[in-house]
BASEVO-865611 format. One line per field, with one value per residue (C-alpha): residue number from 1; x, y, z; residue in one letter. Coordinates in pm, 1 decimal, padded with zeros to 6 digits, always signed. Layout:
nr: [NUM;...] .
c1: [X;...] .
c2: [Y;...] .
c3: [Z;...] .
rest: [A;...] .
//
This chain:
nr: [1;2;3;4;5;6;7;8;9;10;11;12;13;14;15;16;17;18;19;20;21;22;23;24;25;26;27;28;29;30;31;32;33;34;35;36;37;38;39;40;41;42;43;44;45;46;47;48;49;50;51;52;53;54;55;56;57;58;59;60;61;62;63;64;65;66;67;68;69;70;71;72;73;74;75;76;77;78;79;80;81;82;83;84;85;86;87;88;89;90;91;92;93;94;95;96;97;98;99;100;101;102;103;104;105;106;107;108;109;110;111;112;113;114;115;116;117;118;119;120;121;122;123;124;125;126;127;128;129;130;131;132;133;134;135;136;137;138;139;140;141;142;143;144;145;146;147;148;149;150;151;152;153;154;155;156;157;158;159;160;161;162;163;164;165;166;167;168;169;170;171;172;173;174;175;176;177;178;179;180;181;182;183;184;185;186;187;188;189;190;191;192;193;194;195;196;197;198;199;200;201;202;203;204;205;206;207;208;209;210;211;212;213;214;215;216;217;218;219;220;221;222;223;224;225;226;227;228;229;230;231;232;233;234;235;236;237;238;239;240;241;242;243;244;245;246;247;248;249;250;251;252;253;254;255;256;257;258;259;260;261;262;263;264;265;266;267;268;269;270;271;272;273;274;275;276;277;278;279;280;281;282;283;284;285;286;287;288;289;290;291;292;293;294;295;296;297;298;299;300;301;302;303;304;305;306;307;308;309;310;311;312;313;314;315;316;317;318;319;320;321;322;323;324;325;326;327;328;329;330;331;332;333;334;335;336;337;338;339;340;341;342;343;344;345;346;347;348;349;350;351;352;353;354;355;356;357;358;359;360;361;362;363;364;365;366;367;368;369;370;371;372;373;374;375;376;377;378;379;380;381;382;383;384;385;386;387;388;389;390] .
c1: [+00000.0;+00282.0;+00447.4;+00123.1;+00092.9;+00455.5;+00394.9;+00085.1;+00272.0;+00555.7;+00310.7;+00140.6;+00473.5;+00576.0;+00237.5;+00270.6;+00622.2;+00514.6;+00201.7;+00393.8;+00657.1;+00386.4;+00189.1;+00496.8;+00546.6;+00210.5;+00316.9;+00573.0;+00624.6;+00730.7;+00953.5;+01143.1;+01351.3;+01476.0;+01842.2;+02016.1;+02288.4;+02465.1;+02828.8;+02755.9;+02604.3;+02257.4;+01950.4;+01907.2;+01553.9;+01637.9;+01695.4;+01343.9;+01187.5;+01358.1;+01196.0;+00854.9;+00793.9;+00606.7;+00672.8;+00436.0;+00575.8;+00799.2;+01169.8;+01407.9;+01671.7;+01860.3;+01687.6;+01762.3;+01399.7;+01440.3;+01767.6;+01900.5;+01726.4;+01355.9;+01090.7;+00971.8;+00672.0;+00715.5;+00583.1;+00212.0;+00103.7;-00032.8;-00382.7;-00627.2;-00541.2;-00809.5;-00831.9;-00943.8;-01160.1;-01009.9;-01250.6;-01295.6;-00975.9;-00882.7;-00574.4;-00351.0;-00122.1;+00153.9;+00171.8;+00409.0;+00304.4;+00445.7;+00501.8;+00204.9;+00170.4;-00036.3;-00195.5;-00387.9;-00649.6;-00645.9;-00303.9;-00140.6;+00056.6;+00310.8;+00521.2;+00700.2;+00582.8;+00652.3;+00552.0;+00797.6;+00794.7;+00417.6;+00184.9;-00100.2;-00174.9;-00209.8;-00375.8;-00208.6;-00424.8;-00324.1;-00502.1;-00515.0;-00561.9;-00657.2;-00430.0;-00743.0;-00805.2;-01183.8;-01196.7;-01252.2;-00987.2;-01002.8;-00906.7;-00702.5;-00622.2;-00667.3;-00404.0;-00436.2;-00172.1;-00227.6;-00062.1;-00203.7;-00133.4;+00137.8;+00394.3;+00747.7;+00882.0;+00885.4;+00621.4;+00511.7;+00159.4;-00033.6;-00320.3;-00535.0;-00589.2;-00934.1;-01035.3;-01067.8;-00743.3;-00578.8;-00313.9;-00286.3;-00058.6;-00045.5;-00049.3;+00049.9;-00107.9;-00123.8;-00357.0;-00361.3;-00531.1;-00260.9;+00075.0;+00371.3;+00443.0;+00689.9;+00597.3;+00868.8;+00788.0;+01007.9;+01017.7;+00720.5;+00615.9;+00327.1;+00245.8;+00087.0;+00176.5;+00224.1;+00412.0;+00523.8;+00295.4;+00520.7;+00638.8;+00938.1;+01142.1;+01125.3;+01398.2;+01288.2;+01550.8;+01426.2;+01680.3;+01588.1;+01662.8;+01607.7;+01884.8;+01785.5;+02076.7;+02426.3;+02651.4;+02938.9;+03017.2;+03263.8;+03238.6;+03367.8;+03712.8;+03726.6;+03821.0;+03496.2;+03330.7;+02952.2;+02787.2;+02415.2;+02188.8;+01818.1;+01602.9;+01255.1;+01196.9;+01335.0;+01258.8;+01395.0;+01679.6;+01896.2;+02177.4;+02407.1;+02779.3;+02988.3;+03312.9;+03614.2;+03915.3;+04228.4;+04248.5;+03886.3;+03988.2;+04048.2;+03766.0;+03729.8;+03426.9;+03432.7;+03080.5;+02724.0;+02370.8;+02064.8;+01811.8;+01435.5;+01329.5;+01049.2;+00901.7;+00799.4;+00837.2;+01130.7;+01412.6;+01716.0;+02048.6;+02377.1;+02722.7;+03020.9;+03380.8;+03577.0;+03914.7;+03904.5;+04197.2;+04361.0;+04157.5;+03868.0;+03646.4;+03319.9;+03057.8;+02762.5;+02720.4;+02347.3;+02276.5;+01931.5;+01808.3;+01918.6;+02271.8;+02247.1;+02409.2;+02449.8;+02705.6;+02623.9;+02812.2;+03149.5;+03180.9;+03504.3;+03603.1;+03935.5;+03994.0;+04057.5;+04189.3;+04547.4;+04839.1;+04964.7;+04940.2;+04762.5;+04421.4;+04217.3;+03838.9;+03612.0;+03237.8;+03075.8;+02749.4;+02918.0;+03202.3;+03443.9;+03789.1;+03896.7;+04258.4;+04294.5;+04624.6;+04738.2;+04960.8;+05100.2;+05293.1;+05303.7;+05464.9;+05292.8;+05280.1;+05222.8;+05190.9;+04918.3;+04916.1;+04658.7;+04739.9;+04542.6;+04666.2;+04857.0;+05051.7;+04865.8;+04827.3;+04460.2;+04477.4;+04725.2;+04684.8;+04876.1;+04785.0;+04862.5;+04934.2;+04633.7;+04444.0;+04348.3;+04151.9;+04128.4;+03851.2;+03874.7;+03576.2;+03629.4;+03339.8;+03560.7;+03798.0;+03750.2;+03954.9;+03831.2;+04185.3;+04386.8;+04740.3;+04784.3;+05133.5;+05196.0;+05529.3;+05647.1;+05797.4;+06140.0;+06001.8;+06030.3;+05768.2;+05544.0;+05280.7;+05205.3;+04864.0;+04660.7;+04283.6;+03987.0;+03682.2;+03364.2] .
c2: [+00000.0;+00240.9;+00170.3;+00255.3;+00581.7;+00669.6;+00595.7;+00815.1;+01098.0;+01065.7;+01079.7;+01384.2;+01565.5;+01491.8;+01616.6;+01939.3;+02000.3;+01938.0;+02149.1;+02437.4;+02429.2;+02415.0;+02693.5;+02915.2;+02910.5;+03083.7;+03420.8;+03521.1;+03849.8;+03968.5;+04271.7;+04459.2;+04774.5;+04803.1;+04839.7;+04603.7;+04779.6;+04672.5;+04733.3;+05092.9;+05172.9;+05192.7;+05002.4;+04690.3;+04646.7;+04299.0;+04178.4;+04275.2;+04134.3;+03805.4;+03831.9;+03847.3;+04218.8;+04360.7;+04715.7;+04895.8;+05229.7;+05228.8;+05206.2;+05111.2;+05375.1;+05588.0;+05886.9;+06140.2;+06149.9;+05824.3;+05683.8;+05418.7;+05283.2;+05306.7;+05217.3;+05523.7;+05564.4;+05731.6;+06081.2;+06121.0;+06248.0;+06599.0;+06464.3;+06341.3;+05994.8;+05781.6;+05412.7;+05187.6;+04885.9;+04567.1;+04277.7;+04242.1;+04434.8;+04802.3;+04878.6;+05181.0;+05335.8;+05336.5;+05055.5;+04839.1;+04488.4;+04254.9;+03882.1;+03657.2;+03619.2;+03372.2;+03609.5;+03513.5;+03777.8;+04013.2;+04149.4;+04483.2;+04639.2;+04897.2;+05108.5;+05440.4;+05677.8;+06030.6;+06239.5;+06476.9;+06715.2;+06709.2;+06935.8;+06686.6;+06606.2;+06232.1;+05969.0;+05644.5;+05330.8;+05015.5;+04717.9;+04348.0;+04120.9;+03756.8;+03530.1;+03374.8;+03569.9;+03557.4;+03723.8;+04094.4;+04325.7;+04480.5;+04843.6;+04852.2;+05224.4;+05547.0;+05810.9;+06158.5;+06425.8;+06631.5;+06729.5;+06413.6;+06199.3;+06206.3;+06483.7;+06551.4;+06391.9;+06016.1;+05896.1;+05555.9;+05438.5;+05130.4;+04971.7;+04712.8;+04385.2;+04238.2;+04035.8;+03657.3;+03468.2;+03348.2;+03417.7;+03784.2;+04030.2;+04384.1;+04663.2;+05025.4;+05237.8;+05613.8;+05836.6;+06211.3;+06498.4;+06581.4;+06747.0;+06553.6;+06364.4;+06109.1;+05857.1;+05719.4;+05383.9;+05195.1;+04969.4;+04752.2;+04518.3;+04269.2;+04095.2;+03760.5;+03557.2;+03181.2;+03146.8;+03327.6;+03178.3;+03247.2;+03063.0;+02842.9;+03046.0;+03352.1;+03432.4;+03609.4;+03727.8;+04015.6;+04142.8;+04079.6;+04438.3;+04777.0;+05007.7;+05369.0;+05541.9;+05457.4;+05739.4;+05819.7;+06119.5;+06203.3;+06330.7;+06680.3;+06554.5;+06336.2;+06028.5;+05833.3;+05750.8;+05726.1;+05502.4;+05536.7;+05353.0;+05325.9;+05055.0;+05088.9;+04714.8;+04403.3;+04041.8;+03775.5;+04007.2;+03849.8;+04102.5;+04369.2;+04301.2;+04618.6;+04566.5;+04798.9;+04818.4;+05028.3;+04991.8;+04927.6;+04575.0;+04359.7;+04397.7;+04262.3;+04267.5;+04517.2;+04469.1;+04362.0;+04491.3;+04264.2;+04308.1;+04348.8;+04026.9;+04109.4;+04459.5;+04725.3;+05006.0;+05247.7;+05125.2;+05325.7;+05175.9;+05314.3;+05188.8;+05374.6;+05295.1;+05433.5;+05330.9;+05434.4;+05398.8;+05709.6;+05631.4;+05389.1;+05227.6;+05079.8;+04848.2;+04653.6;+04279.8;+04209.3;+03850.0;+03691.1;+03403.0;+03134.0;+03283.8;+03438.7;+03781.0;+04099.6;+04380.2;+04750.1;+05023.5;+05129.8;+05464.0;+05634.8;+05844.2;+06015.4;+06049.8;+06396.7;+06236.4;+06283.0;+06486.6;+06533.1;+06865.7;+06728.4;+06562.4;+06436.7;+06433.8;+06300.0;+06367.4;+06095.4;+06287.5;+06602.2;+06422.4;+06657.1;+06594.7;+06841.2;+06883.1;+07039.5;+07209.0;+07284.5;+07582.1;+07584.4;+07267.6;+07285.1;+07573.9;+07703.1;+07734.0;+07368.2;+07194.9;+06930.3;+06683.6;+06412.9;+06111.5;+05808.6;+05452.6;+05467.2;+05775.0;+06026.6;+06367.5;+06453.0;+06778.3;+07024.5;+07317.5;+07534.3;+07590.4;+07950.8;+08117.3;+08156.6;+07889.8;+07622.7;+07407.9;+07346.6;+07155.8;+06949.4;+06846.8;+06477.3;+06450.2;+06486.1;+06208.9;+05884.5;+05685.4;+05584.5;+05520.4;+05837.3;+05906.6;+06240.3;+06390.7;+06701.9;+06885.0;+07200.8;+07512.1;+07350.1;+07041.3;+06814.8;+06537.5;+06575.8;+06313.1;+06052.5;+05897.8;+05646.9;+05694.8;+05502.9;+05717.8;+05503.4] .
c3: [+00000.0;+00090.9;-00244.1;-00424.1;-00229.2;-00307.5;-00675.7;-00678.6;-00506.5;-00759.0;-01050.4;-00895.0;-00849.4;-01209.8;-01331.3;-01133.7;-01265.7;-01624.6;-01576.9;-01422.9;-01695.9;-01961.6;-01799.2;-01763.2;-02140.2;-02187.8;-02049.0;-02309.6;-02489.4;-02830.8;-02875.7;-03144.9;-03114.9;-03473.5;-03385.9;-03627.9;-03825.6;-04139.3;-04225.4;-04327.7;-03986.8;-04139.7;-04030.3;-04240.5;-04375.5;-04504.2;-04149.5;-04043.3;-04359.4;-04275.1;-03933.4;-04104.4;-04062.1;-04363.3;-04482.4;-04717.2;-04836.0;-04529.6;-04460.7;-04183.0;-04123.5;-03874.3;-03721.8;-03451.7;-03340.0;-03151.1;-03024.9;-03258.5;-03566.3;-03633.3;-03886.9;-04075.3;-04300.3;-04635.5;-04682.8;-04736.8;-05075.1;-05129.6;-05183.6;-04923.5;-04796.5;-04634.2;-04533.7;-04816.8;-04746.8;-04884.2;-04837.7;-04464.7;-04394.8;-04378.7;-04588.1;-04548.0;-04808.9;-04544.8;-04291.6;-04090.8;-03985.4;-03720.6;-03766.3;-03684.8;-03307.6;-03106.8;-02856.6;-02544.8;-02472.5;-02290.1;-02381.7;-02461.8;-02745.5;-02627.3;-02864.0;-02905.1;-03176.7;-03297.5;-03598.0;-03765.9;-04062.0;-04048.8;-04247.3;-04266.0;-03898.6;-03966.5;-03749.9;-03646.5;-03641.2;-03454.6;-03611.8;-03513.8;-03815.6;-03756.3;-03958.1;-04109.5;-04432.8;-04385.0;-04043.5;-03982.5;-03842.4;-03496.0;-03430.3;-03108.7;-03101.3;-03296.6;-03215.1;-03372.3;-03400.7;-03085.4;-02760.0;-02601.6;-02910.6;-03173.0;-03130.8;-03254.3;-02935.1;-02898.6;-02652.5;-02528.5;-02613.9;-02504.5;-02695.6;-02516.7;-02697.9;-02621.1;-02933.2;-02892.7;-02840.2;-03159.0;-03422.4;-03522.7;-03694.4;-03557.1;-03816.5;-03766.6;-04041.2;-04089.9;-04289.3;-04333.2;-04509.5;-04760.5;-04712.7;-04577.0;-04257.7;-04132.5;-03864.4;-03636.1;-03476.2;-03231.2;-02921.8;-03017.4;-02733.1;-02738.8;-02411.0;-02333.4;-02639.6;-02636.6;-02966.3;-03277.7;-03540.9;-03836.3;-04147.2;-04076.9;-04325.3;-04101.7;-03855.0;-03540.6;-03294.7;-03081.0;-02830.4;-02467.5;-02359.0;-02518.2;-02393.0;-02452.2;-02277.3;-02155.2;-02036.6;-01802.3;-01582.2;-01306.5;-00953.3;-00879.4;-00786.6;-01097.0;-00892.9;-00941.3;-01273.5;-01250.8;-01512.4;-01577.9;-01820.3;-01893.1;-02047.1;-02192.7;-02231.6;-02062.6;-02148.3;-01910.4;-01812.6;-01544.1;-01499.8;-01639.7;-01604.2;-01617.8;-01806.8;-01832.7;-02060.5;-02091.2;-02470.1;-02584.4;-02684.5;-02377.8;-02124.0;-01772.5;-01538.4;-01251.2;-01114.6;-01186.2;-01134.5;-01121.3;-01402.7;-01363.9;-01536.6;-01778.9;-01787.8;-02038.1;-01784.7;-01792.0;-01565.6;-01447.3;-01338.3;-01206.5;-01113.6;-00963.6;-01058.1;-00763.1;-00905.4;-01272.0;-01506.2;-01653.5;-01966.4;-01911.6;-02173.1;-02049.9;-02192.2;-02054.6;-02093.7;-02066.8;-01962.8;-01977.4;-01764.4;-02012.1;-02018.8;-02366.1;-02369.5;-02572.1;-02550.4;-02541.6;-02721.8;-02576.3;-02397.2;-02291.1;-01990.0;-01919.0;-01546.8;-01407.8;-01087.9;-01197.8;-01063.3;-01417.1;-01591.3;-01900.4;-01895.6;-02191.9;-02175.6;-02449.3;-02490.1;-02698.5;-02726.8;-02863.4;-03049.9;-02880.0;-02733.2;-02462.3;-02352.7;-02007.6;-01927.9;-01573.1;-01648.2;-01295.2;-01386.1;-01768.4;-01952.7;-02264.8;-02561.1;-02652.6;-02987.1;-03021.5;-03312.2;-03377.7;-03596.2;-03709.9;-03655.6;-03986.1;-03874.1;-04092.7;-03930.9;-03882.4;-03689.3;-03537.0;-03300.7;-03056.4;-02690.0;-02606.8;-02272.9;-02039.2;-02234.4;-01976.4;-02221.4;-02594.4;-02768.9;-03086.6;-03298.3;-03382.0;-03628.4;-03942.6;-03831.6;-04021.3;-03769.0;-03424.0;-03300.5;-03243.8;-03133.2;-02955.6;-02931.3;-02723.7;-02729.6;-02556.1;-02715.7;-02747.4;-02922.4;-02615.5;-02613.2;-02306.1;-02382.2;-02643.9;-02582.0;-02781.0;-02759.5;-02894.3;-02968.1;-02950.4] .
rest: [M;K;Q;V;I;R;A;L;I;F;I;L;V;V;F;L;I;V;F;C;E;S;Y;S;T;Q;A;Q;S;F;S;E;N;F;N;T;L;N;A;N;N;Q;C;D;R;T;V;Y;S;N;R;C;W;V;F;K;S;A;E;V;S;N;T;N;A;I;D;G;C;S;V;R;S;S;Q;L;S;N;S;T;V;T;P;V;A;G;G;N;R;V;N;F;P;F;E;I;T;T;P;A;L;R;I;T;S;P;A;S;V;T;F;N;A;A;I;I;N;T;T;S;N;P;T;L;Y;V;I;A;D;P;V;S;S;T;A;N;S;F;T;L;A;T;I;P;T;S;S;A;G;L;T;T;S;S;K;A;F;T;A;S;F;T;P;P;S;G;D;Y;T;I;R;F;G;I;V;G;T;G;G;T;S;R;L;I;L;D;N;V;F;V;S;N;I;S;A;V;A;Q;P;T;S;C;R;L;A;P;L;P;V;T;L;T;E;F;R;A;S;Q;T;A;D;G;C;T;V;Q;L;Q;W;T;T;S;L;E;L;N;N;K;A;F;I;V;E;R;S;A;D;A;R;S;F;E;P;I;G;S;I;A;G;K;G;T;T;N;Q;M;Q;H;Y;S;F;D;D;S;H;P;L;P;V;S;Y;Y;R;L;K;Q;V;D;I;D;Q;H;F;E;Y;S;K;I;I;A;M;V;S;R;C;S;P;E;G;L;V;F;Q;Y;S;Q;E;M;H;Q;L;D;I;L;V;N;Q;S;T;I;A;T;P;L;S;V;D;L;F;D;S;A;G;R;R;L;H;S;L;T;V;Q;N;A;Q;P;M;V;S;I;D;T;T;P;F;S;S;S;F;L;I;I;R;I;T;D;G;S;G;K;L;L;R;S;Q;R;L;F;L;P] .
//
């Protein structure tokens, strides 16, 4: 009898484990932040087409309106544009469609959107299309151009999904009243899906984390580097490992911060490096719960916590290299020469008396690796420094 009871308990435990594992697969999410770049540092439309996104009169490209790469609609024509009925569906001249998703209702569709160069005040429609060609579409949201709707600044919107559970594609379509407009769409997030119901030929590889900001600053004394980053979307995010390098090539971990798991709410993180290198390069290694990982961009910081008379400071946002001169320990004038890795001179300047700082615009430089040579008035070499500009 005891053996029978033990066997029943064992079967019950196995059933609960299988049930829990099966049930846990139901609460998945789908995300896309359109940040894949090709060799020319441009967003690659082919990548998203291979992931089963469909673009009608739209493009994938870089834009300053939203950080990174975004999907943009083409300009509206100068004539009135209205939705056109196509069978049981509503078709738009300009639309962007997700892959087919198996959605368990109720769910939500969250995304960032902005409208720029607008003279037509268009309206954005969010439509759910059942994969079955005979079923009607469902309008999830209608967002006009207004202070509470589409503006020139990127804003997050959420559309509630309440149609019956099933396989759907989500379409983002715009219409206007003539003139021109450009829609910026990014950070698309669909909750509560159980599968991606797509053709087997499609490749879907959404990143688990959308990193919207990663920057570095220093304390007043320059002896601590403060790293800060922000995410707008996290999917099974286990942790961020902070890595540092002296040459932007060989990195080592210096700390970690736990992630927030799965969330589509804005999250802010920070990490202090209290023992920075004279020149530190930082990157984030984002690790998800199944140990897959992605690297962030590299940012640079030149420490001001130095007794030396010359300090380099680079601003990645402004593409500007500052050279600080402590004239109580360094005699001026100074000659500053910048070379690329092949030894070609890129820029030269002279630091005059009573000039504590000079700034160099690095935008024209084709090389990310620079060699800075500083000599005094007699030609004596004071500093030769190799820098990598992310």
